[in-house]
C-alpha angles and dihedrals in degrees: 000000000000115000117219119207127198117252090200089071093048091048091060094066100035116135121235109297121248091248088068093063097083089050094045091050091051089048090054089052090055098246134105119251112272125177115226113241108244123221110276091236099046125103130196121221113212118236112265092220123084112258122235111269092249088062098057127095126181123193136170115207107218133181148114123288119299097010089126104252094142093046089049093054089052091052092048091048090050094046092050091050095247091124131027099221127019114244127230131234092213092054092043093238104122123122097228099042094062100136111103089229090055092053088049095049094036089222133096110258097178141021117276128193128216133162136199140187119238111179105308095338129096111210119200114203129189118202110208131194116251101203108104089228089070098042094119097076089041094055091044088058089065090072089063103054147056096214131051107200109200112205115206127191107234089211096057103030122198121351136177091266092056090050093053092048091051093047091049094050091049093051089054092054093244122154110246133218125181119213118194112204136195091033090160094059119119124261099015127142106210093173090057089044090057088048090052093049092052092046095051100035100026140258088292088084107097134162120253088189139008133220118250139187092024097313094306092120140004129230123215118246099181117042100046114343090182088066087066092069108136092024105092114195121240090241137004114007136270094238094051090048092046089051094050092049095050094046090049092053100041090055086079094064121048091203092055090047089059095047090047092052090047100045104023093233145037128217107256089226088069094054101068099102097041089044090056091048090049089052094048093048095044090245090126128035109179125215122213128184126218144156101213094187095053097031097244112156095359097113087046090050089053090053090050093049095053099037105038109017114093124260121221092276093050103050126082110281120253118262103251120175131198113212135005136285121340092350092058111122124204117243130181124227114221117221089225119134092206097059127083117286126273115171131161125214107224099167134033129190129189118197122179090223105033096033129216118344120194115200116198144171118233109226099170137012133004129295118203134172089262094052121125108214134185121217107224112299093347115136098210118068124214127220111238093217096170119034118193143196113203130230103180106292094348122097115214112196119222133178100227144000134193140199113324096024120125108217142165137220123193138215099018105142097197096052116109143170114286090016119148113224117206142157101216121081092218090064094067096111100047121116141157120263103266120258118234100243121187115262116250106237104162110089137191129189109224132195131165120257090218121062111239098035097093098105094043092051090049092049093046091047092054091051092053093044090053089064095058124052090202097059121082133182128199141170105229107211092191094062099021092236139131105229127192117200124199140156097266149338093281091050091055092040092060092046089055094047089052088050090053104036102035100033101026097232123141118204139178119233137196137155114286115267113251110248098232121180139202132224139164126247101198138034120261143161135233142175138185133186115207113199128165129169121183101162114287122027113005138196121258132170136139126193132189118188147160129219128202134183118251129201117282110278092016091117120203133330124190117193125189106212098160118135134192093024095276084147108031115232092243092064096048092089087056089053095051088047090056093048092050089050092055093047091052091051094050128222112238106012106016097257126125118275119233142173097040135128118217120200117190105201108159144008146137137250139189121229093224108021101040111108137161095258087054092057094041090057096042093049092048092051095043092052092051090051090050098046091051088057094046098073098256121204137182121250125211126208115252118202131200107238124198114194125192116193143137113291091236089068099051094103095053091043096052091044091053091046090052089052089055095053088258127157118213107214101176149336138202140175112271092190132323109316094007129098134191116211122196117202142160114234135171107251092230087063092062097073106131092355093139091060092048092048089050091052094046096049101030090249095308099108129090134175143196130202141192133179114273112170146306124266138177111284118230117274093250091054090048095050093047092050092048092050092048090052093049088051091055091052094053 
């Protein structure tokens, strides 16, 4: 039996990582760490061999739209020498926004992976989309990294989206780093921004450096604050920031607290292990300042990433589980290259020319080009063959990769999002604890413009939906539609543009039809005799039945109460089939009938002419006659809606819900300043609700929904639906 050991215990006694050596050498020489500026035309090739685990960093850059994440990655790549000239989002020349749609929108629409070499350390960076419609891939990236770097626009400050990202990163046990970008913008108050960060996210938020000379440079507050003499910060003071950092870190270790109280300071070189512990436990959330467009603070940020951010052995271990449901047992992956392989697929791309590309994080073991890996509980392994690192759209082949590396493998049919890759048969029931993804609520009905493309459209949509955990496709039997669900209008628009531009498929879209239903409100009886004589054997069948309303949600009951064999038992399945056909076709508006009891109590048959088709027809028409006499009504679906929005907008939200025939059933505080409202709302009233919610809350509101029940539609709606059905039959 394999023994699993906790990486948390090992991390608590880790010696200073190798990446700290350059900073430590600089400290000994009495100057703050500064990264040299490479030649603009130079490029740096990454070493082909896998680095030591202590020389790996993995970060996801998160933040709302237009905070400058992509531009910051360009600046980091350029400063590290990985690219000669930094690209531009406006010109469509960045490494990470390589998709044609991203260049057209000038926004990231999916996650993109890059890596760079800084000293002896390999840094993996994941650029994530900031628009809430594309939050699925951004959240999935959290499973692949030790550190969530939250990028904040200094001109806008903290918004609701930033708060959600910080909370999600904390809930997954990630170390958090706040990067304040655009520090050289006009009319900004960085001191007030730091106070806002500390007010919203806690006193654990402390600057590692401070802007100086109007945001044209930054000064170090941690390594050697005395080296900043002559460089006065734009706000606060380097000494005060250094003291706050040291006091926050030494609180982790009682011995260090005593030494600090005795001597008044502690050498930063002795703080590596307690600092990593503080990061893991959320006791410290560092703040760094940069201007990605002009390069201010970028070199210092590289030094911070390599010297202070955790390596794969220092971060909190991923939440792997063995088994399913309540029987699932937590296990800990060891970042040991000598153990068997455990890797997790956090991103999937399907290209009509390249094929399927599975992108994964190695948590344990070593993957080589000769490795044989299983996908989840699959019984047949695949050979890796070609193993890649990613640099935007470029694939860089490597022979091996160990714990902490972000890699890709191509053309494996069975690989899928959230799969666990392993090389040991006993690991077939291991999976990661599931992420809480937003529920897709914006739907479009899709059908091909060209007859005969139905299957091709369905297959292509399935491939595109497989790339994004917040896209969903379904074939709705009740309305005979193919419906794609996403997080918003832009989300689905990007999907349709890929369908058209990449796969050359033209489709027609419309809002999904509402799945109305019909029922009866009073008991009634009906009968019908079906008799057909065409010379020779004829058709004969007669059915007498009663229908009764059932409580909402009870479904359908069919009762055979025939006595004396007036309808032989071998024809009773045909009677039920006829009733079900009539229920499926509807009575007054063409929608399926539900919540009724049908009692067949009498009938007639003919020893020669009675056939199944005759009783199917007689039962169908008998049911229609009874239902029309039973005061039929149209039912509309009602959904349970949960809306999260700033408390200041609650009045507008509840007023809008009332105008949509909504019923507020409860509310509670999600966090300070945020409220969650639960309401019941007819599904038909949610058309374009996302746009309305965005307008009411300044883009800070979101909602989820799930089906609740059916209720009687208003009289005007019933009359309109019935009239439309009559018009179709004419």
